[in-house]
N, C-alpha and C positions, 0 to 999 in steps of 0.2 A: 504494500500500500504506500510505503514511503517513496518508492521509485516512481510511482504514478504521480504523486504530488510534486516530486522534484522535477519530473518531466514537464508537468503542466506549468510549474514556476519558470523553468527555463524558456518554454515556449512563450509565455506571457512577456518575459523580459525581452526576448528577441523581437517579438511583434511590436512592442512599444518602441524599441530602438528603430525598427524599420519604419514605423509610422512617422516618428519624429524626423528621421533622415529624409523621408519622402517629402515632408512639408518644407524642409529647409533647402533641399537640393533637387531641382527639377532637371539636372543635367542628364538623367537617364533617358530623357526624351530626345532621341537622336533622329536625324533625318533617315529616310529610307535608304539612301545611298550616300556614301561619303564622297563619291564622285560628283562634283558640283554640276557638270554639264548634264549628266544622266538625271540628276535630281530635278534640274530645270526642265528637262524634256518631259519627265513624268508629270510634273506640275502643269506644264503647258498642255499636254494631252488631256489631263483631267479637266482643265479649264475649257478646252475645245469641246469636250463631250458635254459639259455643263451648258455651254452656250448653244450647242445644237439642240439639247433637250429643251432649253428655254424657248428657242425659236419654234419648235414643234408645238409646245404647249400654247404659245401665243396664237398659233393657227387655230387651236381649238377654243381658246378664250374669245377671240375675235375671228370667227370663221372667214377664211380667205377664199373658200370655194363653196359652191352650192352643195356639193357632195357632203362636205363636213357638216354644213348646216342641216341638211336633210337627215344625216345620221343622228345628230343631236336631237332633232325633232322626233325621230322614230324612237329613240331611247326614252325621251320624255313621255311619249304615248304609251310605251310599255310600262313605264313607272306609274302613270295614271291608272292604267288597267289593273296593274298589280294592287295598287292601293284600294281600288273599288272592289276587287275580288275579296281582299282581306276585310274590308268594311262589311260587305255582304255576309261573309262567313261569320264574323263576330256578331252580327245582328240576329242570326238564326241558329247558330250551332249550340249543341249541348253535348253531353257525354256520349250520346248514341248517334247523333247526326252532326257530321262535320265534313269539311272538305279534306279529302285525303291528299290529292295532288292536282296540279294544273301546270301547263306549259304555255308560255307566252311566245307566240311566233312574232318575229320582227324582221324587217329587212336588214337590220344591222347584223343579226345572227346568220344571215345568208351570205354575207360577204367574207370571202376567204382571207382578206387582209385583217379581219377581226378574229376569225376563228383560228388562225395560225399566226404565230409570231407575237409581237408585243404591241401592235397598233391599238388594240382594244384598251390597253392601259391608258392611253391618252383620253379616250372617251370616259373611262372610269374616273380619271383625274378631273375632267371637266364636270362630270356629274357631281362628284364630291364637293367641288368648289362652288357649284351653283345650287346644290340641294343638300349640302353637308349637314344641315340641321336634322335631316331625316335619319341619320346614323345607319344608313344602308349603303351597300356597294353593289352596283350592277355586275353580273357575271354572265358569261355565255357557257351554257352546259350542252352536253351532247348525249343523246340516247339513240342508239341504232341509226347513226348517220343523220339524225335530225338535231339541228342546233336550235336552241331556244334561249330566251333571256330569263334570268331569274335575279332575285335581289337577296343578298346575304347580309346578316347583321354585321355591322362594322366591328363589333366586339370580338367576333369569332372568325372574321375574314383574315386570311393570310396575305398580308400586303407584300408584294414582290419588291425587289430592290429598286427598280425603276419607279414604280408608283410611290414607294416610300420616299425616294429622292425627290420626285416631283412635288409631293405634298410638303416636303420640308423647305421648298423654295419660297413658300408664301408665308 
């Protein structure tokens, strides 16, 4: 028993020295590369990616094409339909009678640029920015080669790196 208490005492002492050293000296934060040119190149590439992301997001914030505007409108129509279905369900459901499932067809879910790759992420970002108070995230789901729109609770949704990065910009 004495060894256990001694070990705990040593750990506590080391941890307190580590914490105080961490607060005093931040020199352990070193750049990714000691090679200055490489480090500048890495930083420049990251800045370029960020600028490209900002440019694409701006195209969705202020649609530059009729196609993007139509996609946003279609997503909003899917959202309105989803809300109305949920309201209707809540007005009549009980423990024996309830809505088991439904699938919302939308032109957005028919576009390969949204069903593959990351382009739907931009529409998700736009929706969250314009309807974020709803605390839901639109998603495209597939069942037997049929793609449809659904909405997931933002608390349980798994945010991807790009969507997380886009949301952090605002």
